[in-house]
N, C-alpha and C positions, 0 to 999 in steps of 0.2 A: 292269368296273372302276369303282370309285366315286372321285370326286374327293376330295382331302384336305380336311379341315375347316379352315376359317380361324379363326385366333385373333384376339382383339380386340387392337388396338394399345394402347389405354388400359385398364389394369386397373381394376377396380372401386375406387372411393375407399375408403380405410381409414376405420374409424370414428374419431370424434374422441377425443383422449386424455382419460383421466379427469381430473376437476378436481384441482388440487393439494390436499394436506391443509390443514386450517385453520392459519392463521398463516404460510403460505408463499406467495410470489408465483410467477409463471410458472416458468421453467426454471432460474433462478439459485440457488434455495434460500435466498434472503435472507428473513429474517422481517419481517413487517409489524408485529409486536407491539412497541411501544416499551417495554413493561415489561421485556422481556428486556435491552434496552440499558441500562435503569436499573439492573438487577441487576448487569450487568457492571461498570458504572462506580461503583456505590455512590452514597452521598449526598455527592457532591463539590460542595460549595457554595463552596469557596475559590477564589482566583484560579488561572487556568490559565497555563501557560507560553506564551510568545510563540513559537508554532510556525506554520510555513506548510508547504505541500506538499513543498518541496524541502529542508527542514531535515533534516540527517543525524543519525541516532540510532545510538549505539554502546553496547553493553553493557559494563559495568565488571566484572561478576561473573556467576556462574552463578545460575539461579533459586533462591531460598530455598524451603524446604519450605512456608512460609506463603503463597506466591504463588498467586494464582488461576490457572486454566488459561490464560486469555488473557494474563496477565502473563508466565507461564512460557514460552508460545509466542513472545511478543514478545522476551523475553530470549534465547531460543535462536536466533531469526532474526538478532539484532543483533550477532553476533560480528564480522561485517564491517559497515561503515557502510551503512545503508539509509535511504532517504528515508521520510518519513511517508506519502507517497502509495503507495510500494511496500508498506510494512507494512500499510496500510489494505487494499490489494488482496489481499495474501497471507492476511490474517486475516479477510477478508470482513466488515470492520466499517466504518462510516461515519467520516469524518474527525473529526467532533465527539467521537465515542466514543474515537477514538485519542488525541486531545489530552488527554482526561481520564486515560486509562491512562498515557500517557507522563509527564504532570505528576506523577502519583503515584509513578512510578518515579524521576523526577528528584529529588523531595523525599526519597525513601528512599536516594538515592545509588547506585542500581543501574544507571542509564544516564546517558549524557552527550549533550546536544544540541549540535550544531555547525552553524554556517552552511556552506552548500555552498561549495566552492572555485570561485571565479569567475575565469576566465582572460580576459585582455584580448583583445579582438577585433583591435585594431590595435596594432602596436608603437609605441614612443615615437618621435616625429619626430627628436628630437636624437640618439637612438641610430642611426637610419638615416642621418642626415647624417654622423655620425662614421665610420660604416662606409664610406660613399661616399667621404669625403675620404681615409680610409686606403687604399682601393683605388686612388684616383687617384694617390697618392704612389708606389705600386709601380711 
């Protein structure tokens, strides 16, 4: 009777993955080519809208036929209010490119930018005192 053959605990290392195609970084698929971002934004030399990462964007209408694919995707996403940071993540575009796209849509009247709703962290002291005095009278 022959003893069973032992198997190695650690399998042989896999060969390294092939290098990404030209113009792409590691695994995220983002392009390194700044020319593509310039083509998306066009020659936007004018002033930009005052946007920050938490500004909410809401679409006012459906995408027109003349809209670029990025603008159409942005308008489809914005039926419900979304922040600029969320839009940037969903469309896989940098914040600077998003501000140019959103500024173009604001000037065309297709989207509306709103400040986020800020809730107070602490209630008003006079309101708490009024409630306390009302409860003491009971």
